[in-house]
N, CA, C, O and the ligand as a Tripos MOL2 file, in Angstrom:
@<TRIPOS>MOLECULE
protein
  265   263    67     0     0
PROTEIN
NO_CHARGES

@<TRIPOS>ATOM
      1 N         -56.7020 -104.6960   -7.2400 N.3       1 MET1
      2 CA        -58.2890 -105.0310   -7.2620 C.3       1 MET1
      3 C         -58.6880 -106.4880   -8.0480 C.2       1 MET1
      4 O         -58.3680 -106.5740   -9.2330 O.2       1 MET1
      5 N         -59.1170 -107.1960   -7.6500 N.am      2 SER2
      6 CA        -59.7260 -108.3780   -8.3730 C.3       2 SER2
      7 C         -61.2530 -108.6630   -8.1870 C.2       2 SER2
      8 O         -61.9120 -108.6980   -7.1480 O.2       2 SER2
      9 N         -61.6560 -108.8700   -9.5790 N.am      3 ILE3
     10 CA        -63.0940 -108.9000   -9.5480 C.3       3 ILE3
     11 C         -63.3030 -110.3940   -9.8420 C.2       3 ILE3
     12 O         -62.8980 -110.8310  -10.9180 O.2       3 ILE3
     13 N         -63.8730 -111.1600   -9.0110 N.am      4 SER4
     14 CA        -64.1850 -112.4400   -9.3020 C.3       4 SER4
     15 C         -65.6640 -112.8710   -9.5290 C.2       4 SER4
     16 O         -66.5160 -112.3020   -8.8470 O.2       4 SER4
     17 N         -65.9810 -113.6530  -10.2620 N.am      5 ARG5
     18 CA        -67.4590 -114.1910  -10.3600 C.3       5 ARG5
     19 C         -67.6100 -115.5800  -10.3570 C.2       5 ARG5
     20 O         -66.6170 -116.2780  -10.5630 O.2       5 ARG5
     21 N         -68.5700 -116.0250  -10.1780 N.am      6 VAL6
     22 CA        -69.0790 -117.3700  -10.0120 C.3       6 VAL6
     23 C         -69.5500 -117.8400  -11.4350 C.2       6 VAL6
     24 O         -70.2500 -117.1960  -12.2160 O.2       6 VAL6
     25 N         -69.0330 -119.0690  -11.6100 N.am      7 TYR7
     26 CA        -69.3870 -119.8480  -12.9900 C.3       7 TYR7
     27 C         -70.3770 -120.8170  -12.4570 C.2       7 TYR7
     28 O         -70.0420 -121.2650  -11.3600 O.2       7 TYR7
     29 N         -71.5660 -121.2930  -12.9460 N.am      8 SER8
     30 CA        -72.2950 -122.2600  -12.7110 C.3       8 SER8
     31 C         -72.3280 -123.1920  -13.9740 C.2       8 SER8
     32 O         -72.2060 -122.6830  -15.0880 O.2       8 SER8
     33 N         -72.4750 -124.4190  -13.8380 N.am      9 CYS9
     34 CA        -72.6930 -125.3730  -14.7820 C.3       9 CYS9
     35 C         -73.7720 -125.3220  -15.4630 C.2       9 CYS9
     36 O         -74.7340 -125.2550  -14.6980 O.2       9 CYS9
     37 N         -74.1010 -125.3210  -16.6610 N.am     10 ASP10
     38 CA        -75.2790 -124.7910  -17.2240 C.3      10 ASP10
     39 C         -76.1300 -125.9750  -17.6570 C.2      10 ASP10
     40 O         -77.1390 -125.7870  -18.3370 O.2      10 ASP10
     41 N         -75.8070 -126.9920  -17.3400 N.am     11 TRP11
     42 CA        -76.4690 -128.4210  -17.0910 C.3      11 TRP11
     43 C         -77.4800 -128.1000  -15.8970 C.2      11 TRP11
     44 O         -77.1570 -127.8400  -14.7380 O.2      11 TRP11
     45 N         -78.8530 -128.1770  -16.4580 N.am     12 ARG12
     46 CA        -79.8690 -127.7330  -15.3270 C.3      12 ARG12
     47 C         -79.9400 -128.7570  -14.1820 C.2      12 ARG12
     48 O         -80.4330 -128.3980  -13.1130 O.2      12 ARG12
     49 N         -79.5380 -129.8480  -14.3190 N.am     13 GLU13
     50 CA        -79.4080 -130.6870  -13.1040 C.3      13 GLU13
     51 C         -78.1570 -130.8970  -12.4560 C.2      13 GLU13
     52 O         -77.9790 -131.8320  -11.6760 O.2      13 GLU13
     53 N         -77.2450 -130.0200  -12.7650 N.am     14 CYS14
     54 CA        -75.9550 -130.0180  -11.8350 C.3      14 CYS14
     55 C         -75.7450 -128.6850  -11.3030 C.2      14 CYS14
     56 O         -75.9670 -127.6210  -11.8800 O.2      14 CYS14
     57 N         -75.2620 -128.8800  -10.0560 N.am     15 ASN15
     58 CA        -75.0470 -127.8830   -9.1660 C.3      15 ASN15
     59 C         -73.7290 -127.2740   -9.0620 C.2      15 ASN15
     60 O         -73.4960 -126.2710   -8.3870 O.2      15 ASN15
     61 N         -72.8490 -127.9370   -9.7770 N.am     16 HIS16
     62 CA        -71.4360 -127.5710   -9.7600 C.3      16 HIS16
     63 C         -71.0660 -126.0960  -10.0690 C.2      16 HIS16
     64 O         -71.7730 -125.5300  -10.9030 O.2      16 HIS16
     65 N         -70.1910 -125.4980   -9.5820 N.am     17 HIS17
     66 CA        -69.9870 -123.9790   -9.6950 C.3      17 HIS17
     67 C         -68.5140 -123.6990   -9.2160 C.2      17 HIS17
     68 O         -68.0780 -124.2700   -8.2170 O.2      17 HIS17
     69 N         -67.7570 -122.8170   -9.9370 N.am     18 VAL18
     70 CA        -66.5470 -122.4060   -9.4470 C.3      18 VAL18
     71 C         -66.3300 -120.9330   -9.6510 C.2      18 VAL18
     72 O         -66.7090 -120.2560  -10.6070 O.2      18 VAL18
     73 N         -65.5750 -120.5080   -8.4650 N.am     19 GLN19
     74 CA        -65.3380 -118.9260   -8.4870 C.3      19 GLN19
     75 C         -64.0620 -118.5680   -8.9140 C.2      19 GLN19
     76 O         -63.0950 -119.1050   -8.3740 O.2      19 GLN19
     77 N         -63.8930 -117.6860   -9.8630 N.am     20 THR20
     78 CA        -62.4950 -117.2360  -10.4750 C.3      20 THR20
     79 C         -62.4960 -115.7840  -10.8030 C.2      20 THR20
     80 O         -63.5120 -115.1560  -11.0990 O.2      20 THR20
     81 N         -61.1840 -115.2460  -10.7280 N.am     21 GLY21
     82 CA        -61.2190 -113.8160  -11.1670 C.3      21 GLY21
     83 C         -60.6780 -113.6190  -12.6990 C.2      21 GLY21
     84 O         -60.3340 -112.5430  -13.1880 O.2      21 GLY21
     85 N         -60.6790 -114.8550  -13.3310 N.am     22 GLY22
     86 CA        -60.1790 -114.8690  -14.6010 C.3      22 GLY22
     87 C         -61.4190 -114.7650  -15.4540 C.2      22 GLY22
     88 O         -62.5370 -114.7870  -14.9370 O.2      22 GLY22
     89 N         -61.2220 -114.6440  -16.8530 N.am     23 LEU23
     90 CA        -62.2100 -114.3600  -17.8600 C.3      23 LEU23
     91 C         -63.1700 -115.5070  -17.9260 C.2      23 LEU23
     92 O         -64.3970 -115.4070  -17.9200 O.2      23 LEU23
     93 N         -62.3130 -116.8450  -18.0020 N.am     24 ARG24
     94 CA        -63.1310 -118.0820  -18.0900 C.3      24 ARG24
     95 C         -62.9760 -118.9530  -17.1150 C.2      24 ARG24
     96 O         -61.7940 -119.0760  -16.7950 O.2      24 ARG24
     97 N         -63.7940 -119.6750  -16.4570 N.am     25 PRO25
     98 CA        -63.7880 -120.5170  -15.3880 C.3      25 PRO25
     99 C         -62.7750 -121.6480  -15.4010 C.2      25 PRO25
    100 O         -63.0660 -122.5750  -16.1570 O.2      25 PRO25
    101 N         -61.6110 -121.7620  -14.6960 N.am     26 PRO26
    102 CA        -60.7580 -122.9530  -14.4670 C.3      26 PRO26
    103 C         -61.4840 -124.3030  -14.6240 C.2      26 PRO26
    104 O         -62.5770 -124.4270  -14.0720 O.2      26 PRO26
    105 N         -61.0000 -125.2570  -15.2840 N.am     27 LEU27
    106 CA        -61.5320 -126.6590  -15.4370 C.3      27 LEU27
    107 C         -62.7850 -126.6880  -15.8970 C.2      27 LEU27
    108 O         -63.3090 -127.7960  -16.0070 O.2      27 LEU27
    109 N         -63.3580 -125.7850  -16.1750 N.am     28 PHE28
    110 CA        -64.9300 -125.5400  -16.8890 C.3      28 PHE28
    111 C         -64.6470 -125.8790  -18.2340 C.2      28 PHE28
    112 O         -63.5240 -125.6740  -18.6940 O.2      28 PHE28
    113 N         -65.7340 -126.4740  -19.0420 N.am     29 LEU29
    114 CA        -65.7360 -126.2570  -20.6140 C.3      29 LEU29
    115 C         -66.5110 -125.0670  -20.8390 C.2      29 LEU29
    116 O         -67.4570 -124.7250  -20.1310 O.2      29 LEU29
    117 N         -66.0270 -124.3640  -21.9770 N.am     30 THR30
    118 CA        -66.8000 -123.2430  -22.3940 C.3      30 THR30
    119 C         -67.2700 -123.6760  -23.7280 C.2      30 THR30
    120 O         -66.5690 -124.2040  -24.5910 O.2      30 THR30
    121 N         -68.5930 -123.3850  -23.8100 N.am     31 VAL31
    122 CA        -69.1820 -123.6370  -25.2580 C.3      31 VAL31
    123 C         -69.7480 -122.2890  -25.8130 C.2      31 VAL31
    124 O         -70.5840 -121.5850  -25.2480 O.2      31 VAL31
    125 N         -69.1800 -122.0650  -26.9530 N.am     32 GLU32
    126 CA        -69.7240 -120.7710  -27.6780 C.3      32 GLU32
    127 C         -71.1480 -121.0330  -28.5190 C.2      32 GLU32
    128 O         -71.0480 -121.5520  -29.6310 O.2      32 GLU32
    129 N         -72.2510 -120.7420  -28.0910 N.am     33 ALA33
    130 CA        -73.5100 -121.0020  -28.7460 C.3      33 ALA33
    131 C         -73.5140 -120.1560  -29.6990 C.2      33 ALA33
    132 O         -72.9250 -119.0860  -29.5440 O.2      33 ALA33
    133 N         -74.2270 -120.4720  -30.9760 N.am     34 ASP34
    134 CA        -74.3190 -119.2760  -32.0000 C.3      34 ASP34
    135 C         -75.2060 -118.0310  -31.4510 C.2      34 ASP34
    136 O         -76.1870 -118.3770  -30.7910 O.2      34 ASP34
    137 N         -75.0480 -116.8890  -31.5900 N.am     35 GLY35
    138 CA        -75.5920 -115.8410  -31.1460 C.3      35 GLY35
    139 C         -76.1780 -115.6640  -29.8020 C.2      35 GLY35
    140 O         -77.0530 -114.8350  -29.5510 O.2      35 GLY35
    141 N         -75.6160 -116.5440  -28.8820 N.am     36 GLY36
    142 CA        -76.0190 -116.5220  -27.5110 C.3      36 GLY36
    143 C         -74.7290 -116.2370  -26.5830 C.2      36 GLY36
    144 O         -73.7270 -115.7150  -27.0710 O.2      36 GLY36
    145 N         -74.7920 -116.5620  -25.3730 N.am     37 ASP37
    146 CA        -73.8590 -116.2620  -24.3820 C.3      37 ASP37
    147 C         -73.1410 -117.5750  -24.3250 C.2      37 ASP37
    148 O         -73.7870 -118.6170  -24.4380 O.2      37 ASP37
    149 N         -71.7750 -117.5880  -24.1470 N.am     38 PRO38
    150 CA        -71.0650 -118.7960  -23.7740 C.3      38 PRO38
    151 C         -71.6920 -119.6740  -22.6270 C.2      38 PRO38
    152 O         -72.2750 -119.1300  -21.6890 O.2      38 PRO38
    153 N         -71.5730 -120.9340  -22.7090 N.am     39 LEU39
    154 CA        -72.2150 -121.7890  -21.7980 C.3      39 LEU39
    155 C         -70.9740 -122.4590  -21.0220 C.2      39 LEU39
    156 O         -69.8740 -122.5810  -21.5610 O.2      39 LEU39
    157 N         -71.2260 -122.8510  -19.8060 N.am     40 HIS40
    158 CA        -70.1820 -123.4480  -19.1060 C.3      40 HIS40
    159 C         -70.3100 -124.7110  -18.4000 C.2      40 HIS40
    160 O         -71.0830 -124.6940  -17.4420 O.2      40 HIS40
    161 N         -69.7420 -125.7570  -18.6550 N.am     41 PHE41
    162 CA        -69.9290 -126.9570  -18.0240 C.3      41 PHE41
    163 C         -68.9240 -127.5980  -17.3810 C.2      41 PHE41
    164 O         -67.8070 -127.5820  -17.8990 O.2      41 PHE41
    165 N         -69.1420 -128.2920  -16.1080 N.am     42 CYS42
    166 CA        -68.1060 -128.7270  -15.3400 C.3      42 CYS42
    167 C         -67.4530 -129.7400  -15.9650 C.2      42 CYS42
    168 O         -66.2300 -129.7770  -15.8260 O.2      42 CYS42
    169 N         -68.1900 -130.8800  -16.8660 N.am     43 THR43
    170 CA        -67.6670 -132.0050  -17.2990 C.3      43 THR43
    171 C         -68.2450 -132.2000  -18.7820 C.2      43 THR43
    172 O         -69.2900 -131.7370  -19.2380 O.2      43 THR43
    173 N         -67.3790 -132.9300  -19.3550 N.am     44 TRP44
    174 CA        -68.1210 -133.3830  -20.8140 C.3      44 TRP44
    175 C         -69.4880 -134.2780  -20.7000 C.2      44 TRP44
    176 O         -70.3160 -134.3240  -21.6090 O.2      44 TRP44
    177 N         -69.6010 -134.9160  -19.5740 N.am     45 ASP45
    178 CA        -70.7340 -135.3930  -19.1780 C.3      45 ASP45
    179 C         -72.0880 -134.6160  -19.0710 C.2      45 ASP45
    180 O         -73.2110 -135.0040  -19.3930 O.2      45 ASP45
    181 N         -71.6820 -133.3740  -18.5150 N.am     46 CYS46
    182 CA        -72.7450 -132.3140  -18.7220 C.3      46 CYS46
    183 C         -72.9960 -131.6110  -19.8740 C.2      46 CYS46
    184 O         -74.0760 -131.0370  -20.0120 O.2      46 CYS46
    185 N         -72.0060 -131.5710  -20.8580 N.am     47 VAL47
    186 CA        -72.1860 -131.0380  -22.2530 C.3      47 VAL47
    187 C         -72.8220 -132.0720  -23.0140 C.2      47 VAL47
    188 O         -73.6710 -131.7690  -23.8510 O.2      47 VAL47
    189 N         -72.4910 -133.2820  -22.8030 N.am     48 LEU48
    190 CA        -73.3110 -134.3290  -23.5320 C.3      48 LEU48
    191 C         -74.7240 -134.2940  -23.1920 C.2      48 LEU48
    192 O         -75.5490 -134.1680  -24.0970 O.2      48 LEU48
    193 N         -75.0650 -134.3870  -22.0480 N.am     49 LYS49
    194 CA        -76.4090 -134.3820  -21.4820 C.3      49 LYS49
    195 C         -77.2850 -133.0240  -21.8610 C.2      49 LYS49
    196 O         -78.5100 -133.1010  -21.9480 O.2      49 LYS49
    197 N         -76.6640 -131.9260  -22.0550 N.am     50 TYR50
    198 CA        -77.2570 -130.8350  -22.5070 C.3      50 TYR50
    199 C         -77.6910 -130.7780  -24.0870 C.2      50 TYR50
    200 O         -78.7120 -130.3800  -24.6490 O.2      50 TYR50
    201 N         -76.4160 -131.3720  -24.5730 N.am     51 ALA51
    202 CA        -76.5980 -131.4390  -26.1560 C.3      51 ALA51
    203 C         -77.5630 -132.4570  -26.6610 C.2      51 ALA51
    204 O         -78.1580 -132.4420  -27.7390 O.2      51 ALA51
    205 N         -77.6290 -133.4290  -25.6180 N.am     52 ALA52
    206 CA        -78.7720 -134.6190  -26.0870 C.3      52 ALA52
    207 C         -80.1790 -134.0370  -26.1430 C.2      52 ALA52
    208 O         -81.0000 -134.5340  -26.9140 O.2      52 ALA52
    209 N         -80.5490 -132.8190  -25.2190 N.am     53 GLU53
    210 CA        -81.6660 -132.3350  -25.4130 C.3      53 GLU53
    211 C         -81.9480 -131.2820  -26.6510 C.2      53 GLU53
    212 O         -83.0650 -130.8260  -26.8960 O.2      53 GLU53
    213 N         -80.8440 -130.9950  -27.3340 N.am     54 LYS54
    214 CA        -80.9070 -130.2650  -28.4330 C.3      54 LYS54
    215 C         -81.3940 -130.9050  -29.6270 C.2      54 LYS54
    216 O         -81.2290 -132.1210  -29.7170 O.2      54 LYS54
    217 N         -82.1180 -130.1210  -30.8010 N.am     55 PRO55
    218 CA        -82.5510 -130.7700  -31.8850 C.3      55 PRO55
    219 C         -81.3800 -131.2750  -32.7340 C.2      55 PRO55
    220 O         -80.3920 -130.5510  -32.8530 O.2      55 PRO55
    221 N         -81.4270 -132.4320  -33.3110 N.am     56 PRO56
    222 CA        -80.3850 -133.1290  -33.9490 C.3      56 PRO56
    223 C         -79.8670 -131.9240  -35.0640 C.2      56 PRO56
    224 O         -78.6510 -131.7730  -35.1790 O.2      56 PRO56
    225 N         -80.5160 -131.3210  -35.6420 N.am     57 CYS57
    226 CA        -79.9580 -130.4670  -36.8180 C.3      57 CYS57
    227 C         -79.1790 -129.2760  -36.3700 C.2      57 CYS57
    228 O         -78.6180 -128.6120  -37.2430 O.2      57 CYS57
    229 N         -79.0640 -128.8930  -35.0120 N.am     58 GLU58
    230 CA        -78.4530 -127.9700  -34.2970 C.3      58 GLU58
    231 C         -76.7930 -128.2620  -34.0070 C.2      58 GLU58
    232 O         -76.5720 -129.2580  -33.3180 O.2      58 GLU58
    233 N         -75.9270 -127.6900  -34.3460 N.am     59 THR59
    234 CA        -74.7880 -127.8250  -34.1480 C.3      59 THR59
    235 C         -74.1580 -127.0140  -33.1740 C.2      59 THR59
    236 O         -74.4490 -125.8190  -33.1480 O.2      59 THR59
    237 N         -73.2350 -127.5350  -32.2670 N.am     60 ILE60
    238 CA        -72.7570 -126.5690  -31.2280 C.3      60 ILE60
    239 C         -70.9730 -126.4630  -31.3220 C.2      60 ILE60
    240 O         -70.2250 -127.3580  -30.9280 O.2      60 ILE60
    241 N         -70.6620 -125.5590  -31.7470 N.am     61 PRO61
    242 CA        -69.3560 -125.1890  -31.7540 C.3      61 PRO61
    243 C         -68.5290 -125.2050  -30.5230 C.2      61 PRO61
    244 O         -68.8090 -124.4300  -29.6090 O.2      61 PRO61
    245 N         -67.4990 -126.0540  -30.4260 N.am     62 MET62
    246 CA        -67.0990 -126.2280  -29.2760 C.3      62 MET62
    247 C         -65.7920 -125.3800  -29.0130 C.2      62 MET62
    248 O         -65.1920 -125.5850  -27.9570 O.2      62 MET62
    249 N         -65.4090 -124.6280  -29.7260 N.am     63 GLY63
    250 CA        -64.3790 -123.6020  -29.7890 C.3      63 GLY63
    251 C         -63.0070 -124.1050  -29.1590 C.2      63 GLY63
    252 O         -62.3980 -123.4400  -28.3220 O.2      63 GLY63
    253 N         -62.6130 -125.2300  -29.5910 N.am     64 VAL64
    254 CA        -61.4790 -125.7240  -29.3020 C.3      64 VAL64
    255 C         -60.6610 -125.4450  -30.4320 C.2      64 VAL64
    256 O         -61.0080 -125.6900  -31.5880 O.2      64 VAL64
    257 N         -59.2340 -124.7720  -30.0010 N.am     65 ALA65
    258 CA        -58.2140 -124.6490  -31.1040 C.3      65 ALA65
    259 C         -57.3250 -125.8520  -31.3900 C.2      65 ALA65
    260 O         -56.7550 -126.5200  -30.5270 O.2      65 ALA65
    261 N         -57.2860 -126.0090  -32.4470 N.am     66 ASP66
    262 CA        -56.3470 -127.1760  -32.7840 C.3      66 ASP66
    263 C         -55.1350 -126.7680  -33.5870 C.2      66 ASP66
    264 O         -54.3030 -127.6120  -33.9220 O.2      66 ASP66
    265 ZN        -71.9920 -129.9030  -14.4850 Zn       67 ZN67
@<TRIPOS>BOND
     1     1     2 1
     2     2     3 1
     3     3     4 2
     4     3     5 am
     5     5     6 1
     6     6     7 1
     7     7     8 2
     8     7     9 am
     9     9    10 1
    10    10    11 1
    11    11    12 2
    12    11    13 am
    13    13    14 1
    14    14    15 1
    15    15    16 2
    16    15    17 am
    17    17    18 1
    18    18    19 1
    19    19    20 2
    20    19    21 am
    21    21    22 1
    22    22    23 1
    23    23    24 2
    24    23    25 am
    25    25    26 1
    26    26    27 1
    27    27    28 2
    28    27    29 am
    29    29    30 1
    30    30    31 1
    31    31    32 2
    32    31    33 am
    33    33    34 1
    34    34    35 1
    35    35    36 2
    36    35    37 am
    37    37    38 1
    38    38    39 1
    39    39    40 2
    40    39    41 am
    41    41    42 1
    42    42    43 1
    43    43    44 2
    44    43    45 am
    45    45    46 1
    46    46    47 1
    47    47    48 2
    48    47    49 am
    49    49    50 1
    50    50    51 1
    51    51    52 2
    52    51    53 am
    53    53    54 1
    54    54    55 1
    55    55    56 2
    56    55    57 am
    57    57    58 1
    58    58    59 1
    59    59    60 2
    60    59    61 am
    61    61    62 1
    62    62    63 1
    63    63    64 2
    64    63    65 am
    65    65    66 1
    66    66    67 1
    67    67    68 2
    68    67    69 am
    69    69    70 1
    70    70    71 1
    71    71    72 2
    72    71    73 am
    73    73    74 1
    74    74    75 1
    75    75    76 2
    76    75    77 am
    77    77    78 1
    78    78    79 1
    79    79    80 2
    80    79    81 am
    81    81    82 1
    82    82    83 1
    83    83    84 2
    84    83    85 am
    85    85    86 1
    86    86    87 1
    87    87    88 2
    88    87    89 am
    89    89    90 1
    90    90    91 1
    91    91    92 2
    92    91    93 am
    93    93    94 1
    94    94    95 1
    95    95    96 2
    96    95    97 am
    97    97    98 1
    98    98    99 1
    99    99   100 2
   100    99   101 am
   101   101   102 1
   102   102   103 1
   103   103   104 2
   104   103   105 am
   105   105   106 1
   106   106   107 1
   107   107   108 2
   108   107   109 am
   109   109   110 1
   110   110   111 1
   111   111   112 2
   112   111   113 am
   113   113   114 1
   114   114   115 1
   115   115   116 2
   116   115   117 am
   117   117   118 1
   118   118   119 1
   119   119   120 2
   120   119   121 am
   121   121   122 1
   122   122   123 1
   123   123   124 2
   124   123   125 am
   125   125   126 1
   126   126   127 1
   127   127   128 2
   128   127   129 am
   129   129   130 1
   130   130   131 1
   131   131   132 2
   132   131   133 am
   133   133   134 1
   134   134   135 1
   135   135   136 2
   136   135   137 am
   137   137   138 1
   138   138   139 1
   139   139   140 2
   140   139   141 am
   141   141   142 1
   142   142   143 1
   143   143   144 2
   144   143   145 am
   145   145   146 1
   146   146   147 1
   147   147   148 2
   148   147   149 am
   149   149   150 1
   150   150   151 1
   151   151   152 2
   152   151   153 am
   153   153   154 1
   154   154   155 1
   155   155   156 2
   156   155   157 am
   157   157   158 1
   158   158   159 1
   159   159   160 2
   160   159   161 am
   161   161   162 1
   162   162   163 1
   163   163   164 2
   164   163   165 am
   165   165   166 1
   166   166   167 1
   167   167   168 2
   168   167   169 am
   169   169   170 1
   170   170   171 1
   171   171   172 2
   172   171   173 am
   173   173   174 1
   174   174   175 1
   175   175   176 2
   176   175   177 am
   177   177   178 1
   178   178   179 1
   179   179   180 2
   180   179   181 am
   181   181   182 1
   182   182   183 1
   183   183   184 2
   184   183   185 am
   185   185   186 1
   186   186   187 1
   187   187   188 2
   188   187   189 am
   189   189   190 1
   190   190   191 1
   191   191   192 2
   192   191   193 am
   193   193   194 1
   194   194   195 1
   195   195   196 2
   196   195   197 am
   197   197   198 1
   198   198   199 1
   199   199   200 2
   200   199   201 am
   201   201   202 1
   202   202   203 1
   203   203   204 2
   204   203   205 am
   205   205   206 1
   206   206   207 1
   207   207   208 2
   208   207   209 am
   209   209   210 1
   210   210   211 1
   211   211   212 2
   212   211   213 am
   213   213   214 1
   214   214   215 1
   215   215   216 2
   216   215   217 am
   217   217   218 1
   218   218   219 1
   219   219   220 2
   220   219   221 am
   221   221   222 1
   222   222   223 1
   223   223   224 2
   224   223   225 am
   225   225   226 1
   226   226   227 1
   227   227   228 2
   228   227   229 am
   229   229   230 1
   230   230   231 1
   231   231   232 2
   232   231   233 am
   233   233   234 1
   234   234   235 1
   235   235   236 2
   236   235   237 am
   237   237   238 1
   238   238   239 1
   239   239   240 2
   240   239   241 am
   241   241   242 1
   242   242   243 1
   243   243   244 2
   244   243   245 am
   245   245   246 1
   246   246   247 1
   247   247   248 2
   248   247   249 am
   249   249   250 1
   250   250   251 1
   251   251   252 2
   252   251   253 am
   253   253   254 1
   254   254   255 1
   255   255   256 2
   256   255   257 am
   257   257   258 1
   258   258   259 1
   259   259   260 2
   260   259   261 am
   261   261   262 1
   262   262   263 1
   263   263   264 2
@<TRIPOS>SUBSTRUCTURE
     1 MET1         2 RESIDUE 1 A MET
     2 SER2         6 RESIDUE 1 A SER
     3 ILE3        10 RESIDUE 1 A ILE
     4 SER4        14 RESIDUE 1 A SER
     5 ARG5        18 RESIDUE 1 A ARG
     6 VAL6        22 RESIDUE 1 A VAL
     7 TYR7        26 RESIDUE 1 A TYR
     8 SER8        30 RESIDUE 1 A SER
     9 CYS9        34 RESIDUE 1 A CYS
    10 ASP10       38 RESIDUE 1 A ASP
    11 TRP11       42 RESIDUE 1 A TRP
    12 ARG12       46 RESIDUE 1 A ARG
    13 GLU13       50 RESIDUE 1 A GLU
    14 CYS14       54 RESIDUE 1 A CYS
    15 ASN15       58 RESIDUE 1 A ASN
    16 HIS16       62 RESIDUE 1 A HIS
    17 HIS17       66 RESIDUE 1 A HIS
    18 VAL18       70 RESIDUE 1 A VAL
    19 GLN19       74 RESIDUE 1 A GLN
    20 THR20       78 RESIDUE 1 A THR
    21 GLY21       82 RESIDUE 1 A GLY
    22 GLY22       86 RESIDUE 1 A GLY
    23 LEU23       90 RESIDUE 1 A LEU
    24 ARG24       94 RESIDUE 1 A ARG
    25 PRO25       98 RESIDUE 1 A PRO
    26 PRO26      102 RESIDUE 1 A PRO
    27 LEU27      106 RESIDUE 1 A LEU
    28 PHE28      110 RESIDUE 1 A PHE
    29 LEU29      114 RESIDUE 1 A LEU
    30 THR30      118 RESIDUE 1 A THR
    31 VAL31      122 RESIDUE 1 A VAL
    32 GLU32      126 RESIDUE 1 A GLU
    33 ALA33      130 RESIDUE 1 A ALA
    34 ASP34      134 RESIDUE 1 A ASP
    35 GLY35      138 RESIDUE 1 A GLY
    36 GLY36      142 RESIDUE 1 A GLY
    37 ASP37      146 RESIDUE 1 A ASP
    38 PRO38      150 RESIDUE 1 A PRO
    39 LEU39      154 RESIDUE 1 A LEU
    40 HIS40      158 RESIDUE 1 A HIS
    41 PHE41      162 RESIDUE 1 A PHE
    42 CYS42      166 RESIDUE 1 A CYS
    43 THR43      170 RESIDUE 1 A THR
    44 TRP44      174 RESIDUE 1 A TRP
    45 ASP45      178 RESIDUE 1 A ASP
    46 CYS46      182 RESIDUE 1 A CYS
    47 VAL47      186 RESIDUE 1 A VAL
    48 LEU48      190 RESIDUE 1 A LEU
    49 LYS49      194 RESIDUE 1 A LYS
    50 TYR50      198 RESIDUE 1 A TYR
    51 ALA51      202 RESIDUE 1 A ALA
    52 ALA52      206 RESIDUE 1 A ALA
    53 GLU53      210 RESIDUE 1 A GLU
    54 LYS54      214 RESIDUE 1 A LYS
    55 PRO55      218 RESIDUE 1 A PRO
    56 PRO56      222 RESIDUE 1 A PRO
    57 CYS57      226 RESIDUE 1 A CYS
    58 GLU58      230 RESIDUE 1 A GLU
    59 THR59      234 RESIDUE 1 A THR
    60 ILE60      238 RESIDUE 1 A ILE
    61 PRO61      242 RESIDUE 1 A PRO
    62 MET62      246 RESIDUE 1 A MET
    63 GLY63      250 RESIDUE 1 A GLY
    64 VAL64      254 RESIDUE 1 A VAL
    65 ALA65      258 RESIDUE 1 A ALA
    66 ASP66      262 RESIDUE 1 A ASP
    67 ZN67       265 GROUP 0 **** ****
């Protein structure tokens, strides 16, 4: 049995989405916001557009392991 769900890009002007049976959407970028649900973006372009609307004092941990 597989459970798939659809992830949509969280940039409001973007209609990209992807369906997956995994815990995280393939090819999408996952952003862990403080105290909120993870956000998903199809490209860095959408991440930057989303971040540009945030107040400058707010930081967005990208959750990138290095
Ligand atoms: Zn997008």
